[in-house]
N, C-alpha and C positions, 0 to 999 in steps of 0.2 A: 113677560113674567115680571111681577112686581117684586123688587127687593125689599125684604122685611128688615127694618132697622134692627140692629142688635139690641137684645134685651139688656137690662141692667146686669143680669146674672152673667151673660156672655161677656160683656165688657169687663166685668170684674175679674172673670177668669183669665182673659187675655192680659189684663193689666198685671194680675198676679204673676202670670207666667213670665211676662217681660221683666217685671221687677225681680222675680226669682232668678232669671238668667243674668241680669245685671249684677245682682248681689253675689251670684256665684263667681263671676269674673272678678269682681272686686275682692272677694274673699280669697280667691286663688292668688291674685296679684299680691294681696296683703300677706299671705302665707309665704310666698316667694321672698318678699322683702324681709320678713322676719327670719327666714332660714338663712338668707345672705348675711344678715347682721349678726346671726348667732354663730358664725364660724369661729372656731377657737382662736385663730390668729387674727389679731387686730391690725398690726402693722409691723414692718421690718425697717429698722433704722441702722445706719452705718456709722461706725466709729473708726479711729485710726487702725486698730489691729483686730477688730472683731465686728460682727453685726449682732444687733439685739433684736430678739423676737419678742414682741409684746403680745400677751395672751389675755383673753377675757377672764375676768375674775371668777365667772361662773362656768368656765369651760371644764368639761369633764374629760380630761385626758390623763394618761399615765406615762407616756413616752413620746419623745421627739427625736427624729432621725434626720441626719444631714446626708444627702445623696449627691455624689459627683456626676458630672455630665455623662460619663460612661456607665453609670448605674452602680458604681462601687459605693458602699457605705463608708462614710468618713467618720462615723461615730454616732452614738446614741446616748441621750440623756434622759434620766428619769425625771418626771414632773410631779411634784407633790400637789396635793389638793390645795387650791387657793393660790398657787404660784402664778405670778403674772409676767415674769420675764425669764428668758433663757438666752445666754450669750454663746455665740459660736465663733471661734477664732478664725482669722483669715490665713493662718499659716500653720506649718508643722515644725516641730523641733524647737530648740532653744539656743541662745547665744549664736556662735558662729555657724551652727547647723540649721538655723532658722531659714525656712523656705516658704515664701508666700504661695498661696494657691494659684493655679493657672486660671486664666479668664474663661468664662463659659456660663452655661445655664445649669444652675444647681437646684435641687428640690429639698424643701422642708416638709417632712411628713410627720403628722401627729396622729397618735393612736390611743385607744382606750381598751385595755384588756385584749390586745391583739386585733382589734377592729379599727381600720383606718377611718379617721374622722375628717381629715383634710390633707390635701397635698398642694403646696404652693411653690411655684417656680420663681427663682430670683436670678437675674442676670448680673454677674459680677464682671465688671470691665477692668481693663488694664491699658493705660495709655499715658503718654508723656510728651512734653514739648521741650526742646532745648532753646534757651534764650540767652541774650546778652553775652555773646561770645566776644572775647577781647584778648589782647596780647599780654602775656606775663613776661616781665623783664627781670634780668639778673644784673646786679650792680648798676642800677638805673642812675644813681647819683654820680657815677664816674663815667663820663661820656666816652672816654677812650676805650673803656672796657665794657661799656653797656652792651647787653646782649638780649635780643628778642629770642627767648628760649622756649616758651610754652604758652599755654592757653588758660584762660579762666572762663567759666560759663555757669549758667544756672539751669537746673532741671526742674520742671514743674510737673507734678503728678496730677493728671487731668482725669484719672479713672477712679475706681472704687477701691481696688486692691492695692496693698503696699507693693513697692518695687524694690528689689534688692539688686544693686549693681555688682557685677563681678569683674568687669574688664573695660578698659579704655583702649581702643584700637585706632592708631593713626593710619589713615588711608591716603589717597592720592594728594599730592601737594605738601604732605607732611612726611616725617621720617621716623618710622618705627625704630625703637631702640630695644636691645636685648635686655629686657627687665622682667622681673617676676612680680606677681601681685596684681592688684587692681589697676595700678598706674594712676591713681587719683588721690588727692587729699581734700577732705571736706573742710571748707572754711568755718571758723568758729567751732571747731570740732570739740572744744572743751565743754560744749553744751550737750554732747552726746556721749553715751557709753561706747566703749570700744566695739561692741557687737552691733551697734545701731548706726554707725557712721555711714554705711553704704545703703541704708534703708530710707526710702522716701514714701511717706504716707499720703493718702488722698488729700488734695488741696494744698499740699506743702510745696514750697519752692526751696530747693537745696542748692547751695553754691559750692562749686568745686574748682580746684586748680590741678593741672597735670603734675604728677609726681616725678616726671623726668622731662627731657627736653626734646619734644617732637618737632621743633622748628630748627634744629641744628643738624649738620651733616657729620656723621661719625667718620673716623679716619678711613674706613674701608669703602666709603662712598665718594671719596675725593680722589681723582686720578692724579697721576704723576707723583710729585713729592709731597702731596697733601699740604700744599702751601696755602696761605691766606689769599694769595693772588688767584689760585685755582678756584678756591671756594667763592671768592668774590665774582669770578667770571661765571660760575655755574648757578650761584644762588642769589646774590645781591644785585639783581639785574634791573629792578624797578619796574618789571613787567608783571601784570596780574597773572596768577595761575589758579586753575581750579583746585580746590582742596576739599577734604571731607574727613570726618572721624565718625566712629561708631561706638555706642555704648551697648554693652551686653549685660544681661542679668539672668537670674534663675528662671527655670521653666520656660526657656525660649524667648525671653524678652530681648528685643533688639531695636535700637533707634539710631538712625543716621542723621548727620547734619552736614549740609553742603554749603560752601561759601567760596569767595575768591580771596586770595591772600597775595600781598605784594611785599617782597623783601627789598629793603633799601639800605643805604648807608654803607660804611666800610665793613669789610669782613673782620671778624673777631675770632681769635684762637683761645680755646678754653681747655684746661686740663693739661696733662702731660702724658708722654708715651707710657703705656700703650693706649691709654684712653683719651686721646685727643679728639676734640670736636670743634667744628667751625660753624659760625653763625653770622648773622648780620646785626648791625646796631639798631635797626628799626624794622618794623613790619606793620602793615595795616590790613584790616579785614573789611570786606564789603559783603553784606548779606541783604538780599532783597532790595538792591539798589539804594541802600542807606549805609553810611559810614558808621560802623559800630565802635571802632577803636583805631587809634593811630599813635 
């Protein structure tokens, strides 16, 4: 049987069908692109104490809601016609009652007259690193009474959310004291309000010093007659010992730092009965095989 070449009419119909199919795909893809670009939320940016939601100027929405990871609504804001930004705070409360949000996946939901237009998930992280741990001395210029008494260190916020510190805890190799409060003093604290001294925002490195003496032995930790000789025998041995401290904050924040500490020099007596403490003239810290202070 001889195959008959397609007529001009047949070829034209096939070409039109093929062209129509291609056009349909291209049109569908184009529509999807337009729909994606026309979503009300353009972008989310982060600031020290809040995040900013940027909206399309032609977005038709009337309300924006912020939803916690457990589904709880953390607040709703009305959006006026033509409004292009909405700010959402990273914490609740004011002053000493301020508490940053917990880390997790939150949702931003925008609506128009009760109908949801878009739901966007944002992951808010919380993390920190402890750096530059060094010895803090008392009476450093008077060698006979020089005392290695505390620590200085820096805390860098490597997450998105602010961190509010609530407690410094001396762990092994250090000596907890019976003190109240956070146990820390922020260096250059004159640059911060009283209610913001324990808060570290994203990207910020804050420097602290211990507010008491975690490197000294209280009287009740020294055997016998609480003599300098006994303290020297137990503490100022020149042998490295494992040490650690912990920082605690609101909403379950916790960060530990481990290092080796060596107490050297003569024993020093500080204070008077009943609050006598004993320490050493010198101490050095080694972290990650590098000498950080001596």
